[in-house]
N, C-alpha and C positions, 0 to 999 in steps of 0.2 A: 474569494475562492477558497480561502482557508477554512471557512465554515463548511463549504461543500465537501472538502477533503475529510474533515473531522466527522461530518454526518455519514459519509460513505464508510469511514472506518467503523463507526458505531453500528451501522447496518450490517456490515460484513461480520462483525463479532456476533450480533444478534442472530443472523441467519446461520452462522457456523455453530453456535450453541444449540439452536433449534435442530439442526441437522444431526449433531451428536446425540441429543436427546431422542430424536427419532430413531437413530441407529440402535441405541440401548433398548428402546421400547420394541423395535422390530425383532431384535435378538431374543428378548424375553417372550414375545408372542409366538415366534416360530419354535422356540424350545417347548413351550407349552403345547402347541399343536403337534409337535413331534412326539411328545409323551402320550397325548391322546390317541394318536394313530398307532403307536407301538403297543398300547394297552389292548388293542384289537388284535386277535390272533389270526387274522385273515392273511392269506398269501399276498394279496394286493398291498397290504400294509407294509410288508417286507420290502416291496419295491419302492413305495412312497417315502419311506423314512430317509434313505440317502438323498433323494431328490429334494426333500424339504430342508435337510441339513445343508446341502450345497447351495440351494437358493437363498437360504438365510445368511450363509457365510458371504455370498456374493453381494447381497443387499447391504449388509452391515459394512463390508469393506468399501463399497461404493460410497455410502453415506459418510463414513469417516474420512475417506480419501478426499472428498470434496469439502468437508466441514473444517477439518483441522487447518488447512492452508487459509481458509477464510478468516478464521480467528487470528492466526498469526499475521496475516496481511492487515486485518483490521487494527490490530495493536500497532503495527508499523505506521499505518496511515494516521492514527491518532497522534503519534509522536513525530510525524512528518519525516520519516526516514526515506532516503532516496531509493533504497532497494524495494520499498513497499509499492512504489509507483509501477514498476515493471511487473511485479508479482500481482498487483491489483488489476492490471490490464488483463493478465492471463486468467485470473479468477473471474473477472467480469465477463470475459468471453465464454468461459465454462458455465457461468450462471445463466447465459442466454437460453440454455436448454430447459431450465426450470420454469415452465409456463404455469401461471401468469406472473407470479411475484418475482421469481428468479430472473425472468426476462426484463421486468421493470428495473430491478436492481442492476442487472448487467448493462442495460442501455445507459442508466444514470452513471454507473461506474466508468464506462467508456467515455461518456461525455466529459466527466470531471477530469479523468486522468489523462486524456489526450489534449486537454486545454493547455495553451502556452503559459497562461497564468499559473497553473498548477506546477508546470515544469520549472518555471522561474522561482516559485515559492519554495518548492522542495529542494531543488539543487542550489538555489541561492543561500538557503540556510546552511546547507552542507559546506559550501565554500566559505561562508562566514565563520562557521565553527572551526574549519581547518585553519583558516588564517588566524583566528584568535588563539588556537592551540599553538601555532607556530610562534606567535608573538609572546605568549606566556612561557614557552619552553626555553627561550633564549633570553637571558637577562639583558645583555648588552650586545649591541652590534657596532661594528665600526663603519662609519660612512666613508665616502670617497676621500674626504679630506683627512681622514685618520682620527677624527674626534669620536668619542664614545657617545652613543645615543641610548637613552633610556626607553623603557617600555611605553610610557605615555606619549613620548615624542613619536615613536614608531607608529603607534596606534593612530594618533592624530594625523600623521603624514599619510597613512593608508586611507583614512577616511577622506582626506582632501583629494587624494588621487582617485578614489572611487566616485567622488562627487563632481570632478571636473568632466565637462562634456566631451564627447567624441570630437575629433578634429573636424569631421564633416558637419557636425551640428554647429560648431563654433563658426565655420565658414558661412553657413547658411544664415546664422544670426547676424554676422557682420554685413552680409549683403542686404538683409532686411533693414538694418539700421541705416546703411548708406542710401537705400532707396527711399526711406522715410524722410531723411534729411534733405533730399532733393526736392 
């Protein structure tokens, strides 16, 4: 699932960059059309100039508003940041409006980001990083017996604790072993 998350991040960056380029291009095109209309000394041109300017401003604002978050979320997904999952869901829902390619990207993004594997991948890394930071920030800890424990001992203890199965799993395994022995 990590591959899907990274592909989604790259696609969000690509679509966001294309949206920004389209916004810059639309702004330039509308300014050029506004100049052409203003060169005409017609009375109707005086009415059209503000409408063209307002339309251009709205179009550029819309494109930039949708594109910048796509780039930011794409970078977050590439780095597997926890905040990027929620933002990616929002961006994917907004992408559903962009027929046909935005819809395809939106559906793909929703499928990837709502997956339980993605949630475990992204939040599992965040928890591991937080645990590692906690272990490295405190040099020595005192155990219940009062003895000093070093970082490698704490780290190996935490790994052992994480690798021990849940009590329900241990009970189920014991039952299966007893039934096989009979």
